[in-house]
BAPALO-247257 format. One record per atom (N, C-alpha, C, CB): residue in three letters; atom name; y, x, z. Coordinates in steps of 0.2 Angstrom, whole numbers. Atoms other than C-alpha are relative to their C-alpha. Glycine has a CB too. Layout:
(node ALA; CA; (Y; X; Z))
...
! end
This chain:
(node UNK; N; (-6; 1; -4))
(node UNK; CA; (-105; 183; -357))
(node UNK; C; (2; -8; 0))
(node UNK; CB; (6; 4; -3))
(node UNK; N; (-2; 7; 0))
(node UNK; CA; (-103; 165; -362))
(node UNK; C; (-5; -5; 5))
(node UNK; CB; (0; -3; -7))
(node UNK; N; (5; 4; -4))
(node UNK; CA; (-118; 159; -351))
(node UNK; C; (4; -3; 7))
(node UNK; CB; (-6; 4; 2))
(node UNK; N; (-2; 3; -7))
(node UNK; CA; (-114; 148; -336))
(node UNK; C; (7; -1; 1))
(node UNK; CB; (-3; 4; 5))
(node UNK; N; (-7; 1; -1))
(node UNK; CA; (-96; 145; -340))
(node UNK; C; (2; -6; 5))
(node UNK; CB; (3; -2; -7))
(node UNK; N; (-1; 6; -4))
(node UNK; CA; (-96; 127; -332))
(node UNK; C; (-2; 1; 7))
(node UNK; CB; (-3; -6; -3))
(node UNK; N; (3; -1; -7))
(node UNK; CA; (-107; 132; -318))
(node UNK; C; (4; 5; 4))
(node UNK; CB; (-7; 2; -1))
(node UNK; N; (-4; -5; -4))
(node UNK; CA; (-97; 147; -313))
(node UNK; C; (6; -3; 2))
(node UNK; CB; (1; 6; -5))
(node UNK; N; (-6; 3; -2))
(node UNK; CA; (-81; 138; -314))
(node UNK; C; (0; -5; 6))
(node UNK; CB; (3; -4; -6))
(node UNK; N; (1; 5; -6))
(node UNK; CA; (-87; 124; -303))
(node UNK; C; (-2; 3; 6))
(node UNK; CB; (-5; -6; -2))
(node UNK; N; (2; -3; -6))
(node UNK; CA; (-95; 135; -291))
(node UNK; C; (5; 4; 3))
(node UNK; CB; (-6; 5; -1))
(node UNK; N; (-6; -3; -3))
(node UNK; CA; (-79; 145; -289))
(node UNK; C; (4; -5; 4))
(node UNK; CB; (4; 4; -6))
(node UNK; N; (-3; 5; -3))
(node UNK; CA; (-71; 129; -285))
(node UNK; C; (-3; -2; 6))
(node UNK; CB; (1; -6; -5))
(node UNK; N; (4; 2; -7))
(node UNK; CA; (-84; 124; -272))
(node UNK; C; (2; 5; 5))
(node UNK; CB; (-7; -1; -2))
(node UNK; N; (-1; -5; -5))
(node UNK; CA; (-82; 141; -264))
(node UNK; C; (7; -1; 3))
(node UNK; CB; (-1; 7; -3))
(node UNK; N; (-7; 1; -2))
(node UNK; CA; (-63; 138; -263))
(node UNK; C; (2; -6; 4))
(node UNK; CB; (5; 0; -6))
(node UNK; N; (-1; 7; -4))
(node UNK; CA; (-64; 120; -257))
(node UNK; C; (-2; 1; 7))
(node UNK; CB; (-4; -5; -3))
(node UNK; N; (2; -1; -7))
(node UNK; CA; (-73; 126; -241))
(node UNK; C; (6; 3; 4))
(node UNK; CB; (-6; 5; 0))
(node UNK; N; (-6; -3; -3))
(node UNK; CA; (-58; 137; -237))
(node UNK; C; (6; -4; 0))
(node UNK; CB; (1; 7; -3))
(node UNK; N; (-6; 4; 1))
(node UNK; CA; (-45; 125; -243))
(node UNK; C; (-1; -6; 5))
(node UNK; CB; (0; -4; -7))
(node UNK; N; (1; 5; -5))
(node UNK; CA; (-53; 112; -231))
(node UNK; C; (2; 3; 7))
(node UNK; CB; (-7; -3; 0))
(node UNK; N; (-1; -4; -6))
(node UNK; CA; (-52; 125; -217))
(node UNK; C; (7; 1; 1))
(node UNK; CB; (-4; 6; 0))
(node UNK; N; (-7; -1; 0))
(node UNK; CA; (-34; 129; -221))
(node UNK; C; (4; -7; 2))
(node UNK; CB; (3; 3; -7))
(node UNK; N; (-3; 7; -1))
(node UNK; CA; (-29; 110; -222))
(node UNK; C; (-1; -2; 7))
(node UNK; CB; (-3; -5; -5))
(node UNK; N; (2; 3; -7))
(node UNK; CA; (-38; 106; -205))
(node UNK; C; (3; 4; 5))
(node UNK; CB; (-7; 0; 0))
(node UNK; N; (-3; -4; -5))
(node UNK; CA; (-31; 121; -196))
(node UNK; C; (7; 2; 0))
(node UNK; CB; (-4; 7; 0))
(node UNK; N; (-7; -2; 1))
(node UNK; CA; (-14; 124; -203))
(node UNK; C; (1; 7; -1))
(node UNK; CB; (4; -3; 5))
(node UNK; N; (0; -7; 0))
(node UNK; CA; (-18; 142; -205))
(node UNK; C; (-1; 2; -8))
(node UNK; CB; (-5; 4; 4))
(node UNK; N; (0; -2; 7))
(node UNK; CA; (-17; 152; -222))
(node UNK; C; (-7; 3; -2))
(node UNK; CB; (5; 6; -1))
(node UNK; N; (7; -2; 2))
(node UNK; CA; (-36; 152; -225))
(node UNK; C; (-1; 1; -8))
(node UNK; CB; (-5; -4; 3))
(node UNK; N; (0; -1; 7))
(node UNK; CA; (-32; 151; -244))
(node UNK; C; (7; 4; -1))
(node UNK; CB; (0; -6; -4))
(node UNK; N; (-5; -5; 2))
(node UNK; CA; (-21; 165; -252))
(node UNK; C; (-2; 3; -6))
(node UNK; CB; (1; 6; 6))
(node UNK; N; (1; -2; 7))
(node UNK; CA; (-19; 172; -269))
(node UNK; C; (-6; 5; -2))
(node UNK; CB; (6; 3; -3))
(node UNK; N; (6; -4; 1))
(node UNK; CA; (-32; 186; -268))
(node UNK; C; (-7; -3; 1))
(node UNK; CB; (1; 7; 4))
(node UNK; N; (6; 3; -2))
(node UNK; CA; (-45; 174; -262))
(node UNK; C; (-3; -3; -7))
(node UNK; CB; (0; -5; 5))
(node UNK; N; (2; 3; 7))
(node UNK; CA; (-46; 166; -280))
(node UNK; C; (-4; 5; -4))
(node UNK; CB; (6; -2; -4))
(node UNK; N; (4; -5; 3))
(node UNK; CA; (-52; 182; -288))
(node UNK; C; (-7; 2; 3))
(node UNK; CB; (4; 6; -1))
(node UNK; N; (7; -1; -4))
(node UNK; CA; (-65; 185; -274))
(node UNK; C; (-5; -6; -1))
(node UNK; CB; (2; 1; 7))
(node UNK; N; (5; 6; 1))
(node UNK; CA; (-72; 167; -276))
(node UNK; C; (-2; 1; -8))
(node UNK; CB; (4; -6; 1))
(node UNK; N; (3; 0; 7))
(node UNK; CA; (-73; 170; -295))
(node UNK; C; (-5; 5; -1))
(node UNK; CB; (6; 2; -5))
(node UNK; N; (5; -6; 0))
(node UNK; CA; (-82; 187; -293))
(node UNK; C; (-6; -2; 3))
(node UNK; CB; (3; 6; 3))
(node UNK; N; (6; 2; -3))
(node UNK; CA; (-94; 179; -281))
(node UNK; C; (-4; -5; -5))
(node UNK; CB; (1; -3; 7))
(node UNK; N; (3; 5; 4))
(node UNK; CA; (-97; 164; -293))
(node UNK; C; (-3; 3; -6))
(node UNK; CB; (5; -5; -1))
(node UNK; N; (2; -3; 7))
(node UNK; CA; (-98; 175; -309))
(node UNK; C; (-6; 4; 1))
(node UNK; CB; (6; 3; -3))
(node UNK; N; (5; -5; 0))
(node UNK; CA; (-109; 189; -303))
(node UNK; C; (-5; -2; 5))
(node UNK; CB; (3; 6; 3))
(node UNK; N; (4; 3; -5))
(node UNK; CA; (-118; 179; -289))
(node UNK; C; (-4; 6; 4))
(node UNK; CB; (-5; -4; -3))
(node UNK; N; (4; -5; -3))
(node UNK; CA; (-131; 193; -285))
(node UNK; C; (2; 7; -2))
(node UNK; CB; (-7; -1; -2))
(node UNK; N; (-2; -7; 3))
(node UNK; CA; (-121; 208; -292))
(node UNK; C; (1; 5; 6))
(node UNK; CB; (6; -1; -4))
(node UNK; N; (-1; -5; -5))
(node UNK; CA; (-118; 224; -283))
(node UNK; C; (6; -1; 4))
(node UNK; CB; (1; 7; -4))
(node UNK; N; (-7; 0; -4))
(node UNK; CA; (-100; 220; -277))
(node UNK; C; (0; -7; 3))
(node UNK; CB; (5; 1; -5))
(node UNK; N; (0; 6; -4))
(node UNK; CA; (-105; 203; -269))
(node UNK; C; (-3; 0; 7))
(node UNK; CB; (-3; -5; -5))
(node UNK; N; (3; 0; -7))
(node UNK; CA; (-113; 209; -253))
(node UNK; C; (5; -1; 5))
(node UNK; CB; (-3; 7; 1))
(node UNK; N; (-5; 2; -6))
(node UNK; CA; (-105; 203; -237))
(node UNK; C; (4; 6; 2))
(node UNK; CB; (-4; -2; 6))
(node UNK; N; (-4; -6; -2))
(node UNK; CA; (-100; 221; -232))
(node UNK; C; (5; 2; -5))
(node UNK; CB; (-5; 5; 1))
(node UNK; N; (-5; -2; 5))
(node UNK; CA; (-92; 225; -248))
(node UNK; C; (6; -4; -1))
(node UNK; CB; (-3; 1; -7))
(node UNK; N; (-6; 5; 1))
(node UNK; CA; (-81; 210; -250))
(node UNK; C; (4; 0; 7))
(node UNK; CB; (-2; -7; -2))
(node UNK; N; (-4; 1; -7))
(node UNK; CA; (-76; 208; -231))
(node UNK; C; (3; 6; 2))
(node UNK; CB; (-5; -3; 5))
(node UNK; N; (-2; -6; -3))
(node UNK; CA; (-74; 226; -227))
(node UNK; C; (6; 2; -5))
(node UNK; CB; (-5; 6; -1))
(node UNK; N; (-5; -2; 5))
(node UNK; CA; (-63; 229; -243))
(node UNK; C; (7; -4; 2))
(node UNK; CB; (-2; -1; -7))
(node UNK; N; (-6; 4; -2))
(node UNK; CA; (-51; 214; -238))
(node UNK; C; (2; 2; 7))
(node UNK; CB; (-2; -7; 0))
(node UNK; N; (-2; -3; -7))
(node UNK; CA; (-51; 221; -220))
(node UNK; C; (4; 6; -1))
(node UNK; CB; (-6; 1; 5))
(node UNK; N; (-3; -6; 1))
(node UNK; CA; (-46; 237; -226))
(node UNK; C; (7; -1; -3))
(node UNK; CB; (-4; 5; -5))
(node UNK; N; (-7; 2; 3))
(node UNK; CA; (-32; 229; -237))
(node UNK; C; (4; -3; 5))
(node UNK; CB; (-2; -5; -6))
(node UNK; N; (-4; 4; -5))
(node UNK; CA; (-26; 218; -223))
(node UNK; C; (3; 5; 5))
(node UNK; CB; (-4; -5; 4))
(node UNK; N; (-2; -5; -5))
(node UNK; CA; (-25; 233; -210))
(node UNK; C; (5; 5; -4))
(node UNK; CB; (-6; 3; 3))
(node UNK; N; (-5; -5; 3))
(node UNK; CA; (-17; 245; -223))
(node UNK; C; (6; -4; -1))
(node UNK; CB; (-3; 2; -7))
(node UNK; N; (-7; 3; 1))
(node UNK; CA; (-4; 232; -228))
(node UNK; C; (4; -1; 6))
(node UNK; CB; (-2; -7; -3))
(node UNK; N; (-4; 1; -6))
(node UNK; CA; (0; 228; -210))
(node UNK; C; (3; 6; 3))
(node UNK; CB; (-5; -3; 5))
(node UNK; N; (-3; -6; -2))
(node UNK; CA; (2; 246; -206))
(node UNK; C; (6; 2; -4))
(node UNK; CB; (-6; 5; 0))
(node UNK; N; (-6; -2; 5))
(node UNK; CA; (13; 250; -221))
(node UNK; C; (6; -5; 1))
(node UNK; CB; (-3; -1; -7))
(node UNK; N; (-5; 5; -1))
(node UNK; CA; (23; 234; -218))
(node UNK; C; (4; 2; 7))
(node UNK; CB; (-2; -7; 0))
(node UNK; N; (-2; -1; -7))
(node UNK; CA; (25; 238; -199))
(node UNK; C; (4; 7; 0))
(node UNK; CB; (-5; 0; 5))
(node UNK; N; (-3; -6; 0))
(node UNK; CA; (30; 256; -203))
(node UNK; C; (7; 0; -4))
(node UNK; CB; (-5; 5; -3))
(node UNK; N; (-6; -1; 5))
(node UNK; CA; (42; 254; -218))
(node UNK; C; (4; -7; -2))
(node UNK; CB; (-4; 2; -6))
(node UNK; N; (-4; 5; 2))
(node UNK; CA; (47; 236; -221))
(node UNK; C; (0; -6; 5))
(node UNK; CB; (-3; -3; -6))
(node UNK; N; (0; 5; -5))
(node UNK; CA; (46; 226; -205))
(node UNK; C; (6; -4; 0))
(node UNK; CB; (-1; 2; 7))
(node UNK; N; (-5; 4; 0))
(node UNK; CA; (57; 211; -205))
(node UNK; C; (3; -2; -7))
(node UNK; CB; (6; 3; 3))
(node UNK; N; (-2; 1; 7))
(node UNK; CA; (59; 211; -224))
(node UNK; C; (-5; -4; -4))
(node UNK; CB; (2; 6; -4))
(node UNK; N; (5; 4; 3))
(node UNK; CA; (50; 199; -235))
(node UNK; C; (2; -1; -8))
(node UNK; CB; (-2; -7; 3))
(node UNK; N; (-1; 1; 7))
(node UNK; CA; (48; 197; -254))
(node UNK; C; (-1; -8; -1))
(node UNK; CB; (-5; 4; -4))
(node UNK; N; (0; 7; 1))
(node UNK; CA; (52; 178; -254))
(node UNK; C; (5; -1; -5))
(node UNK; CB; (1; -4; 6))
(node UNK; N; (-5; 0; 5))
(node UNK; CA; (67; 181; -266))
(node UNK; C; (1; 7; -3))
(node UNK; CB; (7; -3; 3))
(node UNK; N; (-1; -7; 3))
(node UNK; CA; (71; 195; -278))
(node UNK; C; (6; 4; 4))
(node UNK; CB; (3; -1; -7))
(node UNK; N; (-5; -4; -3))
(node UNK; CA; (80; 209; -268))
(node UNK; C; (5; 2; -5))
(node UNK; CB; (-4; 6; 3))
(node UNK; N; (-5; -3; 4))
(node UNK; CA; (96; 215; -274))
(node UNK; C; (-1; 7; -3))
(node UNK; CB; (7; 0; 5))
(node UNK; N; (2; -6; 3))
(node UNK; CA; (95; 229; -286))
(node UNK; C; (3; 6; 4))
(node UNK; CB; (4; 1; -7))
(node UNK; N; (-1; -6; -4))
(node UNK; CA; (95; 246; -277))
(node UNK; C; (1; -1; 7))
(node UNK; CB; (6; 4; -3))
(node UNK; N; (-1; 1; -7))
(node UNK; CA; (95; 238; -260))
(node UNK; C; (-5; 4; 4))
(node UNK; CB; (-1; -8; 1))
(node UNK; N; (4; -3; -5))
(node UNK; CA; (88; 246; -245))
(node UNK; C; (-7; -4; 2))
(node UNK; CB; (3; 2; 7))
(node UNK; N; (5; 4; -1))
(node UNK; CA; (77; 231; -242))
(node UNK; C; (-5; 0; -6))
(node UNK; CB; (2; -8; 1))
(node UNK; N; (4; -1; 5))
(node UNK; CA; (70; 232; -259))
(node UNK; C; (-4; 6; 0))
(node UNK; CB; (4; -1; -7))
(node UNK; N; (3; -6; -1))
(node UNK; CA; (66; 250; -257))
(node UNK; C; (-5; 0; 5))
(node UNK; CB; (5; 6; 1))
(node UNK; N; (5; 0; -5))
(node UNK; CA; (57; 247; -241))
(node UNK; C; (-6; -4; -2))
(node UNK; CB; (3; -3; 6))
(node UNK; N; (6; 4; 2))
(node UNK; CA; (46; 234; -249))
(node UNK; C; (-4; 4; -5))
(node UNK; CB; (3; -7; -3))
(node UNK; N; (4; -4; 5))
(node UNK; CA; (42; 245; -264))
(node UNK; C; (-4; 6; 4))
(node UNK; CB; (5; 4; -5))
(node UNK; N; (3; -5; -4))
(node UNK; CA; (38; 259; -251))
(node UNK; C; (-6; -2; 3))
(node UNK; CB; (4; 4; 4))
(node UNK; N; (6; 3; -4))
(node UNK; CA; (27; 248; -241))
(node UNK; C; (-6; -2; -5))
(node UNK; CB; (3; -7; 4))
(node UNK; N; (5; 2; 5))
(node UNK; CA; (18; 241; -256))
(node UNK; C; (-4; 6; -3))
(node UNK; CB; (3; -4; -6))
(node UNK; N; (3; -6; 3))
(node UNK; CA; (15; 258; -263))
(node UNK; C; (-5; 3; 5))
(node UNK; CB; (5; 5; -2))
(node UNK; N; (4; -3; -5))
(node UNK; CA; (8; 265; -247))
(node UNK; C; (-6; -4; 2))
(node UNK; CB; (4; 1; 7))
(node UNK; N; (6; 5; -1))
(node UNK; CA; (-3; 250; -244))
(node UNK; C; (-5; 1; -5))
(node UNK; CB; (2; -7; 1))
(node UNK; N; (4; -1; 6))
(node UNK; CA; (-10; 252; -261))
(node UNK; C; (-4; 6; 0))
(node UNK; CB; (3; -1; -7))
(node UNK; N; (3; -6; 0))
(node UNK; CA; (-14; 270; -259))
(node UNK; C; (-5; 0; 6))
(node UNK; CB; (5; 6; 1))
(node UNK; N; (5; 0; -6))
(node UNK; CA; (-22; 268; -242))
(node UNK; C; (-6; -5; -1))
(node UNK; CB; (4; -2; 7))
(node UNK; N; (5; 4; 1))
(node UNK; CA; (-32; 253; -247))
(node UNK; C; (-5; 3; -6))
(node UNK; CB; (3; -7; -3))
(node UNK; N; (4; -3; 5))
(node UNK; CA; (-38; 262; -263))
(node UNK; C; (-5; 5; 3))
(node UNK; CB; (4; 2; -6))
(node UNK; N; (3; -5; -3))
(node UNK; CA; (-43; 277; -253))
(node UNK; C; (-6; -3; 5))
(node UNK; CB; (5; 5; 4))
(node UNK; N; (4; 2; -5))
(node UNK; CA; (-51; 267; -239))
(node UNK; C; (-6; -4; -4))
(node UNK; CB; (3; -5; 4))
(node UNK; N; (6; 4; 3))
(node UNK; CA; (-62; 256; -251))
(node UNK; C; (-5; 6; -4))
(node UNK; CB; (3; -4; -6))
(node UNK; N; (4; -5; 3))
(node UNK; CA; (-68; 272; -261))
(node UNK; C; (-4; 4; 6))
(node UNK; CB; (5; 5; -4))
(node UNK; N; (3; -4; -5))
(node UNK; CA; (-71; 281; -245))
(node UNK; C; (-6; -3; 4))
(node UNK; CB; (5; 2; 6))
(node UNK; N; (5; 4; -3))
(node UNK; CA; (-82; 267; -238))
(node UNK; C; (-5; -3; -5))
(node UNK; CB; (3; -5; 5))
(node UNK; N; (4; 3; 5))
(node UNK; CA; (-90; 262; -254))
(node UNK; C; (0; -7; 0))
(node UNK; CB; (-7; 3; 0))
(node UNK; N; (-1; 7; 0))
(node UNK; CA; (-83; 245; -253))
(node UNK; C; (5; -3; -5))
(node UNK; CB; (1; -3; 8))
(node UNK; N; (-5; 2; 5))
(node UNK; CA; (-74; 243; -269))
(node UNK; C; (0; -7; -2))
(node UNK; CB; (0; 5; -6))
(node UNK; N; (-1; 7; 2))
(node UNK; CA; (-68; 225; -272))
(node UNK; C; (7; -1; -2))
(node UNK; CB; (-2; -5; 6))
(node UNK; N; (-7; -1; 3))
(node UNK; CA; (-52; 225; -283))
(node UNK; C; (4; -6; 3))
(node UNK; CB; (0; -1; -7))
(node UNK; N; (-5; 5; -3))
(node UNK; CA; (-45; 208; -275))
(node UNK; C; (3; 2; 6))
(node UNK; CB; (-4; -6; 1))
(node UNK; N; (-3; -3; -6))
(node UNK; CA; (-42; 218; -259))
(node UNK; C; (6; 3; -1))
(node UNK; CB; (-5; 4; 3))
(node UNK; N; (-7; -3; 2))
(node UNK; CA; (-28; 227; -268))
(node UNK; C; (5; -6; 0))
(node UNK; CB; (-1; 3; -7))
(node UNK; N; (-4; 5; 0))
(node UNK; CA; (-20; 210; -270))
(node UNK; C; (2; -2; 7))
(node UNK; CB; (-2; -6; -4))
(node UNK; N; (-1; 2; -7))
(node UNK; CA; (-23; 206; -251))
(node UNK; C; (5; 5; 3))
(node UNK; CB; (-6; 1; 3))
(node UNK; N; (-5; -5; -3))
(node UNK; CA; (-14; 223; -246))
(node UNK; C; (7; -1; -3))
(node UNK; CB; (-3; 7; -2))
(node UNK; N; (-7; 1; 2))
(node UNK; CA; (1; 218; -257))
(node UNK; C; (3; -6; 3))
(node UNK; CB; (0; -1; -8))
(node UNK; N; (-2; 6; -3))
(node UNK; CA; (2; 201; -250))
(node UNK; C; (2; 1; 7))
(node UNK; CB; (-6; -6; 1))
(node UNK; N; (-2; -1; -7))
(node UNK; CA; (3; 208; -232))
(node UNK; C; (6; 5; 0))
(node UNK; CB; (-6; 4; 3))
(node UNK; N; (-5; -6; 0))
(node UNK; CA; (13; 224; -236))
(node UNK; C; (7; -3; -3))
(node UNK; CB; (-2; 6; -4))
(node UNK; N; (-7; 3; 2))
(node UNK; CA; (27; 213; -245))
(node UNK; C; (2; -5; 4))
(node UNK; CB; (-1; -3; -7))
(node UNK; N; (-3; 5; -5))
(node UNK; CA; (29; 202; -230))
(node UNK; C; (-2; -7; -1))
(node UNK; CB; (7; 1; 0))
(node UNK; N; (1; 7; 1))
(node UNK; CA; (21; 186; -236))
(node UNK; C; (-5; -2; 5))
(node UNK; CB; (-3; 0; -7))
(node UNK; N; (4; 1; -6))
(node UNK; CA; (7; 186; -223))
(node UNK; C; (-1; 6; 4))
(node UNK; CB; (-7; -3; -3))
(node UNK; N; (0; -7; -3))
(node UNK; CA; (11; 200; -212))
(node UNK; C; (0; 1; 8))
(node UNK; CB; (7; 3; -3))
(node UNK; N; (1; 0; -7))
(node UNK; CA; (8; 196; -194))
(node UNK; C; (-8; 2; 1))
(node UNK; CB; (2; -6; 4))
(node UNK; N; (7; -1; -2))
(node UNK; CA; (-8; 202; -185))
(node UNK; C; (-4; -6; 0))
(node UNK; CB; (0; 3; 7))
(node UNK; N; (4; 6; 0))
(node UNK; CA; (-14; 184; -183))
(node UNK; C; (-1; -2; -8))
(node UNK; CB; (4; -6; 3))
(node UNK; N; (1; 1; 7))
(node UNK; CA; (-11; 181; -202))
(node UNK; C; (-5; 4; -3))
(node UNK; CB; (6; 0; -4))
(node UNK; N; (5; -4; 2))
(node UNK; CA; (-21; 196; -206))
(node UNK; C; (-7; -1; 2))
(node UNK; CB; (2; 8; 2))
(node UNK; N; (6; 2; -3))
(node UNK; CA; (-35; 191; -194))
(node UNK; C; (-3; -7; -4))
(node UNK; CB; (1; -2; 7))
(node UNK; N; (2; 6; 3))
(node UNK; CA; (-35; 174; -203))
(node UNK; C; (-3; 1; -7))
(node UNK; CB; (6; -5; -1))
(node UNK; N; (2; -2; 7))
(node UNK; CA; (-36; 182; -220))
(node UNK; C; (-8; 3; 0))
(node UNK; CB; (4; 6; -3))
(node UNK; N; (7; -3; -1))
(node UNK; CA; (-52; 192; -214))
(node UNK; C; (-5; -5; 2))
(node UNK; CB; (0; 6; 5))
(node UNK; N; (5; 6; -2))
(node UNK; CA; (-60; 177; -206))
(node UNK; C; (-1; -4; -6))
(node UNK; CB; (3; -4; 6))
(node UNK; N; (1; 4; 6))
(node UNK; CA; (-57; 167; -222))
(node UNK; C; (-4; 3; -5))
(node UNK; CB; (7; -1; -3))
(node UNK; N; (4; -3; 5))
(node UNK; CA; (-65; 180; -233))
(node UNK; C; (-7; 0; 3))
(node UNK; CB; (2; 8; -1))
(node UNK; N; (7; 0; -3))
(node UNK; CA; (-80; 181; -220))
(node UNK; C; (-3; -7; -1))
(node UNK; CB; (1; 1; 7))
(node UNK; N; (2; 7; 2))
(node UNK; CA; (-81; 162; -222))
(node UNK; C; (-3; -1; -7))
(node UNK; CB; (5; -5; 2))
(node UNK; N; (2; 1; 8))
(node UNK; CA; (-81; 163; -241))
(node UNK; C; (-7; 3; -1))
(node UNK; CB; (6; 3; -4))
(node UNK; N; (6; -3; 2))
(node UNK; CA; (-95; 176; -242))
(node UNK; C; (-6; -3; 4))
(node UNK; CB; (1; 7; 2))
(node UNK; N; (5; 3; -4))
(node UNK; CA; (-105; 168; -228))
(node UNK; C; (-3; -6; -3))
(node UNK; CB; (2; -1; 7))
(node UNK; N; (2; 6; 4))
(node UNK; CA; (-105; 151; -237))
(node UNK; C; (-3; 2; -6))
(node UNK; CB; (6; -4; -1))
(node UNK; N; (3; -2; 6))
(node UNK; CA; (-109; 160; -253))
(node UNK; C; (-7; 3; 1))
(node UNK; CB; (4; 6; -3))
(node UNK; N; (7; -3; -2))
(node UNK; CA; (-124; 169; -244))
(node UNK; C; (-5; -6; 1))
(node UNK; CB; (0; 4; 6))
(node UNK; N; (4; 6; -1))
(node UNK; CA; (-130; 152; -238))
(node UNK; C; (-2; -4; -6))
(node UNK; CB; (4; -5; 5))
(node UNK; N; (2; 4; 6))
(node UNK; CA; (-129; 144; -255))
(node UNK; C; (-5; 4; -4))
(node UNK; CB; (7; -1; -5))
(node UNK; N; (5; -4; 3))
(node UNK; CA; (-138; 159; -263))
(node UNK; C; (-7; 0; 3))
(node UNK; CB; (2; 7; 0))
(node UNK; N; (7; 1; -3))
(node UNK; CA; (-152; 158; -250))
(node UNK; C; (-3; -6; -1))
(node UNK; CB; (1; 1; 8))
(node UNK; N; (3; 6; 1))
(node UNK; CA; (-154; 140; -252))
(node UNK; C; (-3; -1; -8))
(node UNK; CB; (5; -6; 1))
(node UNK; N; (1; 0; 7))
(node UNK; CA; (-154; 142; -271))
(node UNK; C; (-7; 4; -1))
(node UNK; CB; (5; 3; -5))
(node UNK; N; (6; -4; 1))
(node UNK; CA; (-167; 156; -271))
(node UNK; C; (-7; -3; 3))
(node UNK; CB; (1; 7; 3))
(node UNK; N; (5; 4; -3))
(node UNK; CA; (-178; 145; -259))
(node UNK; C; (-2; -5; -5))
(node UNK; CB; (2; -2; 7))
(node UNK; N; (2; 6; 4))
(node UNK; CA; (-177; 130; -270))
(node UNK; C; (-3; 2; -7))
(node UNK; CB; (7; -3; -2))
(node UNK; N; (3; -2; 6))
(node UNK; CA; (-182; 140; -286))
(node UNK; C; (-6; 4; 1))
(node UNK; CB; (5; 4; -4))
(node UNK; N; (6; -4; -1))
(node UNK; CA; (-196; 149; -277))
(node UNK; C; (1; 7; -1))
(node UNK; CB; (-6; -3; -4))
(node UNK; N; (-1; -7; 1))
(node UNK; CA; (-188; 166; -279))
(node UNK; C; (-2; 4; 5))
(node UNK; CB; (7; 1; -2))
(node UNK; N; (2; -5; -6))
(node UNK; CA; (-194; 181; -269))
(node UNK; C; (6; 2; 4))
(node UNK; CB; (-4; 6; -3))
(node UNK; N; (-7; -2; -4))
(node UNK; CA; (-176; 184; -264))
(node UNK; C; (2; -6; 3))
(node UNK; CB; (5; 3; -5))
(node UNK; N; (-2; 6; -4))
(node UNK; CA; (-175; 169; -252))
(node UNK; C; (4; 2; 6))
(node UNK; CB; (-6; -4; 2))
(node UNK; N; (-4; -2; -5))
(node UNK; CA; (-166; 179; -239))
(node UNK; C; (7; 0; -1))
(node UNK; CB; (-2; 7; 3))
(node UNK; N; (-8; 0; 1))
(node UNK; CA; (-147; 181; -236))
(node UNK; C; (1; 6; -5))
(node UNK; CB; (3; 2; 6))
(node UNK; N; (-2; -5; 5))
(node UNK; CA; (-138; 192; -249))
(node UNK; C; (1; 7; 4))
(node UNK; CB; (7; -2; -3))
(node UNK; N; (0; -7; -3))
(node UNK; CA; (-137; 211; -246))
(node UNK; C; (7; 1; 4))
(node UNK; CB; (-1; 5; -6))
(node UNK; N; (-6; -2; -4))
(node UNK; CA; (-125; 217; -233))
(node UNK; C; (3; 6; -3))
(node UNK; CB; (-1; 1; 7))
! end
């Protein structure tokens, strides 16, 4: 477990810098809280079962769409930027939106065999009104795609450099 602590930490940072630069240059939310855990998982497990392009991207897509649907149906116009008043209708709507999005995201990931836990944070970010427009959800999914594509390029270059038989892109 203790192996590669520094390397893993630095690599997670490198993965995040790519999207941070994109966010900074575009003014769009290409970095968001659930991307940190995704970057860490990619850096820590590198070639693990849950690091394939399909699994990571599809799970965040499911989370984003489920969050957007739940938010649109139950909490549109409300946002968790401040604590809602106790027993308020706005607070109830946010709780209902978050709950529905988590249920749908969990079901969707299991049904598609694309389980990636950080997508549950993505669905909450969207369903609580923090990044809850279709454009913001699209940026989230594109951001995750950029993250895993960059990771795939790094892995491919690494495997070529060390002469590994696994010189192609990571599994989809």
